[in-house]
MDAnalysis code that builds the backbone (N, CA, C; Angstrom):
import MDAnalysis as mda
import numpy as np

u = mda.Universe.empty(264, n_residues=88, atom_resindex=np.repeat(np.arange(88), 3), trajectory=True)
u.add_TopologyAttr("name", ["N", "CA", "C"] * 88)
u.add_TopologyAttr("resid", np.arange(1, 89))
u.add_TopologyAttr("resname", ["ILE", "VAL", "SER", "ALA", "PHE", "LEU", "ALA", "SER", "VAL", "LEU", "SER", "THR", "VAL", "PHE", "SER", "GLN", "PRO", "GLY", "ASP", "LEU", "LEU", "LEU", "SER", "LEU", "THR", "ASN", "ALA", "LYS", "ASP", "ASN", "SER", "LYS", "LYS", "THR", "ASN", "GLU", "LEU", "ILE", "SER", "ASP", "ILE", "MET", "THR", "SER", "GLU", "LYS", "GLY", "VAL", "LYS", "THR", "PHE", "PHE", "VAL", "GLY", "ILE", "LYS", "THR", "ARG", "LEU", "LEU", "HIS", "VAL", "GLY", "THR", "ILE", "VAL", "THR", "THR", "GLN", "LEU", "ILE", "LEU", "TYR", "ASP", "PHE", "ILE", "LYS", "ARG", "LEU", "CYS", "GLY", "ILE", "ALA", "ALA", "THR", "GLY", "SER", "ALA"])
u.atoms.positions = np.array([
    [-160.119, 125.016, 125.778],
    [-161.319, 125.809, 125.582],
    [-162.432, 124.939, 125.002],
    [-162.071, 124.074, 124.083],
    [-163.075, 123.200, 123.455],
    [-163.692, 122.270, 124.494],
    [-162.858, 121.694, 125.359],
    [-163.398, 120.775, 126.370],
    [-164.260, 121.524, 127.385],
    [-163.896, 122.760, 127.726],
    [-164.713, 123.566, 128.647],
    [-166.072, 123.870, 128.018],
    [-166.062, 124.212, 126.735],
    [-167.314, 124.496, 126.027],
    [-168.180, 123.252, 125.938],
    [-167.566, 122.118, 125.607],
    [-168.309, 120.859, 125.506],
    [-168.911, 120.476, 126.858],
    [-168.144, 120.647, 127.925],
    [-168.652, 120.345, 129.269],
    [-169.834, 121.239, 129.617],
    [-169.759, 122.506, 129.245],
    [-170.861, 123.420, 129.559],
    [-172.114, 123.074, 128.765],
    [-171.953, 122.704, 127.507],
    [-173.105, 122.326, 126.687],
    [-173.762, 121.055, 127.237],
    [-172.950, 120.056, 127.542],
    [-173.504, 118.803, 128.058],
    [-174.185, 118.998, 129.412],
    [-173.566, 119.771, 130.292],
    [-174.189, 119.986, 131.603],
    [-175.494, 120.756, 131.476],
    [-175.549, 121.688, 130.540],
    [-176.770, 122.457, 130.325],
    [-177.888, 121.572, 129.771],
    [-177.571, 120.782, 128.773],
    [-178.585, 119.928, 128.138],
    [-179.115, 118.878, 129.116],
    [-178.214, 118.249, 129.888],
    [-178.646, 117.187, 130.786],
    [-179.371, 117.708, 132.020],
    [-179.108, 118.931, 132.428],
    [-179.783, 119.459, 133.622],
    [-181.070, 120.209, 133.299],
    [-181.324, 120.492, 132.022],
    [-182.502, 121.254, 131.617],
    [-183.828, 120.621, 132.067],
    [-184.071, 119.333, 131.820],
    [-185.357, 118.760, 132.235],
    [-185.587, 118.860, 133.748],
    [-184.571, 118.587, 134.527],
    [-184.709, 118.670, 135.976],
    [-184.977, 120.088, 136.451],
    [-184.285, 121.050, 135.858],
    [-184.493, 122.447, 136.231],
    [-185.890, 122.931, 135.824],
    [-186.374, 122.454, 134.685],
    [-187.726, 122.813, 134.264],
    [-188.753, 122.277, 135.264],
    [-188.585, 121.020, 135.668],
    [-189.504, 120.437, 136.653],
    [-189.423, 121.175, 137.982],
    [-188.235, 121.548, 138.393],
    [-188.074, 122.294, 139.638],
    [-188.799, 123.631, 139.560],
    [-188.657, 124.314, 138.435],
    [-189.339, 125.597, 138.258],
    [-190.855, 125.424, 138.273],
    [-191.345, 124.402, 137.600],
    [-192.785, 124.165, 137.568],
    [-193.316, 123.744, 138.937],
    [-192.547, 122.954, 139.662],
    [-192.962, 122.502, 140.990],
    [-193.039, 123.676, 141.960],
    [-192.112, 124.600, 141.837],
    [-192.059, 125.745, 142.750],
    [-192.850, 126.950, 142.248],
    [-193.577, 126.770, 141.151],
    [-194.382, 127.877, 140.622],
    [-195.373, 128.342, 141.682],
    [-195.673, 129.620, 141.662],
    [-196.477, 130.265, 142.705],
    [-197.834, 129.598, 142.942],
    [-198.580, 129.356, 141.899],
    [-199.935, 128.828, 142.043],
    [-200.037, 127.336, 141.702],
    [-198.927, 126.623, 141.780],
    [-198.933, 125.221, 141.382],
    [-199.197, 124.322, 142.585],
    [-200.211, 123.495, 142.474],
    [-200.521, 122.555, 143.552],
    [-200.263, 121.117, 143.110],
    [-199.705, 120.941, 141.916],
    [-199.460, 119.600, 141.388],
    [-198.143, 119.044, 141.917],
    [-198.095, 117.718, 142.026],
    [-196.876, 117.026, 142.421],
    [-196.012, 116.814, 141.174],
    [-194.758, 116.513, 141.401],
    [-193.814, 116.325, 140.296],
    [-194.277, 115.229, 139.348],
    [-194.776, 114.125, 139.881],
    [-195.250, 113.026, 139.022],
    [-196.380, 113.480, 138.107],
    [-197.255, 114.310, 138.621],
    [-198.362, 114.831, 137.813],
    [-197.839, 115.760, 136.727],
    [-196.835, 116.561, 137.060],
    [-196.253, 117.463, 136.064],
    [-195.588, 116.672, 134.931],
    [-194.861, 115.631, 135.305],
    [-194.209, 114.794, 134.288],
    [-195.257, 114.160, 133.390],
    [-196.313, 113.649, 133.988],
    [-197.398, 113.030, 133.218],
    [-198.029, 114.045, 132.265],
    [-198.273, 115.256, 132.753],
    [-198.848, 116.312, 131.908],
    [-197.936, 116.644, 130.733],
    [-196.632, 116.723, 131.009],
    [-195.669, 117.053, 129.955],
    [-195.619, 115.944, 128.909],
    [-195.560, 114.705, 129.368],
    [-195.435, 113.580, 128.441],
    [-196.679, 113.403, 127.570],
    [-197.832, 113.774, 128.086],
    [-199.060, 113.626, 127.311],
    [-199.430, 114.895, 126.543],
    [-198.627, 115.931, 126.681],
    [-198.905, 117.177, 125.962],
    [-198.607, 116.997, 124.476],
    [-198.995, 117.974, 123.694],
    [-198.826, 117.909, 122.240],
    [-197.354, 117.788, 121.836],
    [-196.484, 118.528, 122.508],
    [-195.055, 118.500, 122.163],
    [-194.306, 117.362, 122.832],
    [-194.867, 116.770, 123.871],
    [-194.252, 115.627, 124.544],
    [-192.913, 115.969, 125.183],
    [-191.921, 115.133, 124.928],
    [-190.598, 115.278, 125.532],
    [-189.952, 116.613, 125.160],
    [-190.273, 117.159, 124.012],
    [-189.712, 118.448, 123.583],
    [-190.013, 119.554, 124.593],
    [-191.096, 119.396, 125.346],
    [-191.472, 120.392, 126.342],
    [-190.395, 120.540, 127.407],
    [-189.682, 119.449, 127.701],
    [-188.607, 119.509, 128.691],
    [-187.479, 120.456, 128.266],
    [-187.388, 120.733, 126.981],
    [-186.279, 121.539, 126.480],
    [-186.709, 122.928, 126.000],
    [-187.858, 123.379, 126.475],
    [-188.301, 124.741, 126.180],
    [-187.315, 125.710, 126.839],
    [-186.814, 126.667, 126.091],
    [-185.888, 127.657, 126.628],
    [-184.439, 127.210, 126.650],
    [-184.119, 126.114, 125.968],
    [-182.753, 125.584, 126.006],
    [-181.743, 126.536, 125.353],
    [-182.163, 127.263, 124.321],
    [-181.223, 128.176, 123.656],
    [-180.769, 129.289, 124.592],
    [-181.718, 129.867, 125.302],
    [-181.387, 130.924, 126.257],
    [-180.530, 130.371, 127.381],
    [-180.887, 129.193, 127.844],
    [-180.116, 128.564, 128.927],
    [-178.702, 128.224, 128.479],
    [-178.556, 127.756, 127.244],
    [-177.218, 127.467, 126.721],
    [-176.359, 128.732, 126.697],
    [-176.940, 129.824, 126.282],
    [-176.207, 131.076, 126.244],
    [-175.815, 131.511, 127.653],
    [-176.757, 131.482, 128.570],
    [-176.516, 131.952, 129.934],
    [-175.596, 131.009, 130.718],
    [-176.041, 129.777, 130.910],
    [-175.293, 128.821, 131.720],
    [-174.017, 128.378, 131.002],
    [-174.112, 128.179, 129.697],
    [-172.933, 127.767, 128.933],
    [-171.799, 128.761, 129.035],
    [-172.121, 130.039, 128.981],
    [-171.100, 131.075, 129.104],
    [-170.471, 131.055, 130.495],
    [-171.297, 130.929, 131.510],
    [-170.793, 130.922, 132.887],
    [-169.896, 129.714, 133.146],
    [-170.355, 128.530, 132.777],
    [-169.587, 127.308, 133.037],
    [-168.284, 127.302, 132.243],
    [-168.338, 127.703, 130.981],
    [-167.126, 127.753, 130.169],
    [-166.117, 128.717, 130.777],
    [-166.565, 129.879, 131.183],
    [-165.678, 130.870, 131.789],
    [-165.071, 130.332, 133.085],
    [-165.874, 129.687, 133.910],
    [-165.370, 129.116, 135.157],
    [-164.282, 128.077, 134.899],
    [-164.510, 127.203, 133.936],
    [-163.532, 126.159, 133.648],
    [-162.245, 126.727, 133.061],
    [-162.359, 127.732, 132.230],
    [-161.160, 128.366, 131.662],
    [-160.372, 129.082, 132.763],
    [-161.066, 129.804, 133.635],
    [-160.393, 130.477, 134.754],
    [-159.740, 129.471, 135.697],
    [-160.431, 128.376, 135.969],
    [-159.876, 127.327, 136.825],
    [-158.569, 126.807, 136.251],
    [-158.563, 126.500, 134.967],
    [-157.359, 126.000, 134.314],
    [-156.247, 127.046, 134.343],
    [-156.584, 128.301, 134.091],
    [-155.596, 129.379, 134.084],
    [-154.955, 129.550, 135.467],
    [-155.773, 129.575, 136.502],
    [-155.262, 129.755, 137.867],
    [-154.432, 128.546, 138.292],
    [-154.872, 127.384, 137.906],
    [-154.130, 126.168, 138.216],
    [-152.733, 126.215, 137.585],
    [-152.647, 126.631, 136.350],
    [-151.343, 126.753, 135.676],
    [-150.503, 127.860, 136.297],
    [-151.155, 128.948, 136.684],
    [-150.472, 130.069, 137.315],
    [-149.805, 129.641, 138.622],
    [-150.447, 128.747, 139.347],
    [-149.916, 128.246, 140.622],
    [-148.912, 127.100, 140.436],
    [-148.731, 126.663, 139.197],
    [-147.769, 125.599, 138.909],
    [-148.301, 124.208, 139.204],
    [-149.602, 124.064, 139.284],
    [-150.208, 122.765, 139.540],
    [-150.398, 122.054, 138.209],
    [-149.923, 120.810, 138.152],
    [-150.007, 120.040, 136.910],
    [-151.459, 119.677, 136.612],
    [-151.732, 119.513, 135.340],
    [-153.076, 119.099, 134.918],
    [-153.343, 117.687, 135.409],
    [-154.592, 117.397, 135.696],
    [-154.973, 116.073, 136.180],
    [-154.600, 115.009, 135.158],
    [-154.025, 113.938, 135.637],
    [-153.663, 112.846, 134.751],
    [-152.264, 112.944, 134.174],
    [-151.554, 114.056, 134.419],
    [-150.195, 114.167, 133.886],
    [-149.207, 113.588, 134.881],
    [-148.085, 113.156, 134.371],
    [-147.069, 112.501, 135.214],
    [-146.189, 113.485, 135.929],
])
């Protein structure tokens, strides 16, 4: 459970900046290119912190989903009698 939770937290934190850029790029009235958006973010008052706006909500949402998926995967794998990866 701990490793599933850690994996979900790390995947959420590392994918947050890319997902933010994707959302901004696909915004309805946005005509800016990705490079321009990155430049705007980096020169803004908050700088790099802007990439992590909404991370708490995302951790709750995505973290819960990923953790649950990994726990279910492990449970089903054991149910089928499949050994854990790396075991002899």
